[in-house]
N, C-alpha and C positions, 0 to 999 in steps of 0.2 A: 504494500500500500504506500509506503514512503516513496518508493521510486515513482509510482504513478502521480502522486501529488507533486513531487519534485519536477517531473516532466511537465505537468500542467503549469506550474509556476514558471519554469524556464521558458515555456512557449509563450505565456502571456507577457513576460518581461521582454522577450525578444520582439514581440509585436508592438508593445507599448512600454518603453522604459520609464515613462512618467507615471505609470499606474501606482496608485496608493495601495497600502496594505488592506485598507478597508474595501477598496474596489476589487482587489484580488480575492478577498474572503467572500464577497458577494458572488463573483463570477464562478468561484470554485465550490460554493455551497459549504464552506467550512468556517470555523470560528476565526476571529481576528487573531487570537492567541496562537492558533495552529499555523496561520500564515507567518506570523512573527517568528515562531520557532523554526519553521521551514527556511525562511529567508536567512536567519542567523546561521543555520546549518550550511546553507549554500554559500554564504559569504565566508564562513569559517573554513570551508573546503577549497576556497579560491575559485569557485564557479561563477560567482556574482560579485560585482563591485557596487557599493552604494555611495553616491555622492550627493551632497546637499546642492539644491538649486542655488546658483549664485544670484539670479535675478528674481527669485521668488519672494513674495511678501510673507509667505509661510515658511519660517526657518526650519520647520520639521519636514518639509517636502524633500523627497529624495528622487534621484534618477538612478534606476537600477540598470546595470549593464552586464551582459554576459561576457565573461573573460574567454580567451581562446580555449582554456581548459573547460569552461562551462559549455561552450559550443560543442566540443568533442563529447563531453558527458551527455549532453542533450541528444546528440546523434546516437550514442551507444544505448541510452535508455529507450529511445524511440524504436530502435531495432528490436530490442528485447521485448518491449511492450507490444509491438506489431506481431512478433512471433507468437507470443502468448495469446493474443486476440485471434490470430489465425487458427491456433489449435482449438480454442473455445468455439470458434465459428464452425470448424470441421466437426467437432463433437456434437454441436447443436444440429447441424445439417443431417448428420447420421441419425440422430434421435428423431428428428422430424420425419425422415424417410421411413424409419421403423414404425412410427405411429401411423403414418399414411398407409403403409402396407397392412397394419393391424385393422385399421378402419375398413379398408377395401375387403379384407378377408372376412370381416364380420358384418358385411352389408354396409349400411350407412352409419352405423354406430349407435342408432337409436334403439331403445328397447320398448 
């Protein structure tokens, strides 16, 4: 789960470096605390840099930037995430096919 949330945060930051933690939390459907924790972890690992806006009236506004290491990690997590989703898709497709055969073999499925 941590990789999934990290990937989502990295993707949003890459698309909109000026995004606030509150906006990230709303977009991801998680708490502000979780976003803060995640960002601190990503910054601590050197994947994201946070800089204060120089021209901002809000001194607490940050610009979040993916580092080269962050871009590499995002690509790596994306591949892993895609592989997992493809396996899930294949399993679901097989289950649907089995259910369709079961319904066909039992008539229309109504009793």
